[in-house]
C-alpha positions in Angstrom: -23.7 1.9 -11.9 -20.4 0.8 -11.7 -18.4 -1.7 -9.8 -16.6 0.5 -7.0 -13.8 -0.7 -4.5 -12.0 1.9 -1.9 -8.7 0.7 -0.3 -6.2 2.1 1.8 -5.1 2.7 5.6 -8.1 4.8 6.9 -7.2 5.2 10.3 -9.6 3.5 11.2 -10.5 0.4 13.9 -14.0 -1.7 12.9 -15.6 -0.3 15.9 -15.3 3.0 15.2 -18.1 6.0 13.1 -15.3 6.2 10.3 -15.5 2.5 9.9 -19.9 2.4 10.6 -20.3 5.4 7.2 -18.4 3.4 5.3 -20.5 -0.3 5.8 -23.7 1.8 4.8 -22.4 2.2 1.7 -20.1 -0.8 1.1 -18.5 -3.9 2.5 -15.2 -4.1 3.5 -14.0 -7.7 2.1 -12.4 -8.5 4.8 -15.5 -8.8 7.4 -16.9 -11.2 4.7 -14.6 -13.4 2.9 -11.4 -14.5 6.5 -12.7 -12.2 9.3 -8.5 -12.1 9.7 -8.6 -9.4 12.6 -5.7 -9.1 13.2 -3.8 -5.5 12.8 -2.7 -4.2 9.7 0.2 -1.5 11.1 3.1 -2.2 13.0 5.7 1.0 12.5 8.1 -1.7 11.5 7.7 -3.3 15.4 4.5 -5.5 15.0 5.0 -6.0 18.9 4.2 -2.8 19.8 1.0 -2.3 17.5 -3.0 -4.1 17.7 -4.5 -1.8 15.4 -5.8 -3.2 12.0 -6.5 -0.2 9.9 -5.9 -1.0 6.1 -9.3 -1.8 4.4 -10.7 -2.3 0.6 -14.6 -2.0 0.6 -16.8 -2.7 -2.2 -19.9 -2.5 -3.4 -22.5 -4.2 -4.1 -21.8 -4.9 -8.1 -18.5 -7.5 -6.7 -18.5 -10.7 -5.3 -15.2 -10.8 -2.5 -13.9 -13.9 -3.1 -11.0 -13.6 -0.6 -9.0 -11.7 2.1 -5.2 -12.4 3.3 -2.6 -10.2 4.9 0.7 -9.7 3.8 3.1 -9.7 6.4 6.0 -11.8 5.1 9.4 -9.5 5.5 12.1 -9.6 2.3 15.7 -9.9 3.7 14.5 -9.6 7.0 13.1 -6.2 6.9 9.4 -4.9 6.3 8.3 -3.5 2.6 6.6 -1.0 4.7 5.3 0.2 8.1 2.1 -1.7 6.9 1.3 -5.0 6.0 -0.4 -5.1 2.9 -3.6 -7.1 1.6 -4.3 -9.6 -0.9 -7.7 -9.4 -2.1 -9.9 -11.2 -4.7 -13.0 -9.6 -6.5 -15.1 -11.1 -9.0 -17.2 -8.1 -10.7 
C-alpha cells in the first residue's frame, strides 16, 4: 500500500452518503484535527452560504497533523469562490 491523499471540492456535506462512503476508506483530516466546520465555499458572498464541501482525505499510511481553513482576503478580494485548506500531514 502507498500513502494516498485525496483533496478537493467534493460538493458534499459531512452528513451526505458520499462523505460516508469516502470515510469508509479514508480519514477526513479536518475531522481528526481542527474539527472546524465553517463554510469552505462562499461564492464571493460569505453571508449567503454555509457549505463545508472541501476536504482532504488520507489513508492509514498518513498521519494527519493539522488543518486550517484559509479565509484571508488579498487586497480586499477573495482569491477564489472557495476558501483554501492548509494541511499538515506526516508520512
